N, C-alpha and C positions, 0 to 999 in steps of 0.2 A: 430258863435253867442256867446253872453255872457253866455247863459245857458250852452253851451258846456264847456266853461272855468270853470264854477262853478262845473259842474259834474266832470271834470278832477281833480280839487283841492280836492273835496270830496273823489274821488277814491284814491288819495294818502293818505289822512287822514285815510280812512277805509281799506287801503291796498287791494283794489280790483285788480284782475288780469286785463290784457289788454282786455281779452275776456269779462269779466264782465262790464268793462267800455264801450266797444263797444255796448253791449246789452243795457245799460242804455241810451247812446246817441241816438241810433237808435230806441228805444222802441216806442217813440211817433210818428214815421213817419206815421204809418197807421192812427193815429188820426189827424195829421196835414194835410196829403194829402187826407185822407178819401175818399170821393166820387170821387174826381177828379182822384185819383190813380186807382180806380176800375171802373170808369164810363164807359170806353170803353167795358169792359167785361159785365157789366150790360146791356148796350144798345144792345149787340149782343143777349142776352137772350130774350129781349122784342120783337125782330123782328120776 
């Protein structure tokens, strides 16, 4: 996605390590996937 390309360019500018860049790119996965990522676990608790 375009946002990952932007993150990569900014990482070069700010001299982030690869580990820091990976953190930034993957940081929002829990917000994007949110309930669907954890939905199966939540359903098991409700039963």
